[in-house]
N, C-alpha and C positions, 0 to 999 in steps of 0.2 A: 784133284786137279782143279775143280771148280773153285775151291776155297782159295787156292793160290791166285787164280785169275781175279777173284773178287778182292783179295788182299792187294794185288797190284793196282787195281782200279781205285781202291780206297786211298792208297798211297799217292796215286797221281792226283786225285781230287784234293787231298790235303796239301800237296805241294803246290798246287795252282793258287792257293791263297796268297802266298808270298811272292810268287812269280819268279823265283830264282832258279828253280829246277835243279837237276843234278842228283848228287848223292843223298841229299836229305830226303827226297821223295822215295828213293829206293829203300832207305832205312826205315822210313815210316811205313811203307808198304809191307816190308818184311815183318815189322813189329805188329802191324795191324793184322796181317795174315796169321801170325802165330797166336795172337790173342783170339781171333775169330775161330781158329781151329780148336783151341782149348775149350771154347764155349759150345762146341758141337753144332747141331743143326740150328739152334737158336742164333749162334754167332754168324752162321752163313746167311740166315734170313736177315739179320740185323745189318750185315755188311752190304747185302744186295739192296736192302731198302735205302741205305744211305746213298749208295751210288745212283739208284733210281731217282731219288729225290733231287740230287744234284743235277742229273741229266734233265729232269722235268723243269727245274728252275731255269736252267740255261736255255732250254728250248722256248720256254715261256717268255724269257727276257729278249730273245732274238726276234720273236714275233711282234713285240711291242715297238721295236725300233722303226721309225718311219724311213722310207726310202728316199 
């Protein structure tokens, strides 16, 4: 179940690049989840690291903005 959640988060992050949303993000999330599941524990760690990196970058960028 954790791998599916990570796959969904990876798909969401990949879809945010183009900003259109919708079916493309769901398809990318499903594909990323499938690939990560096939890779076993390494794939789970890789997907979690990708999502963590994106969250860290977003938080860092939001702190830089002046009020």
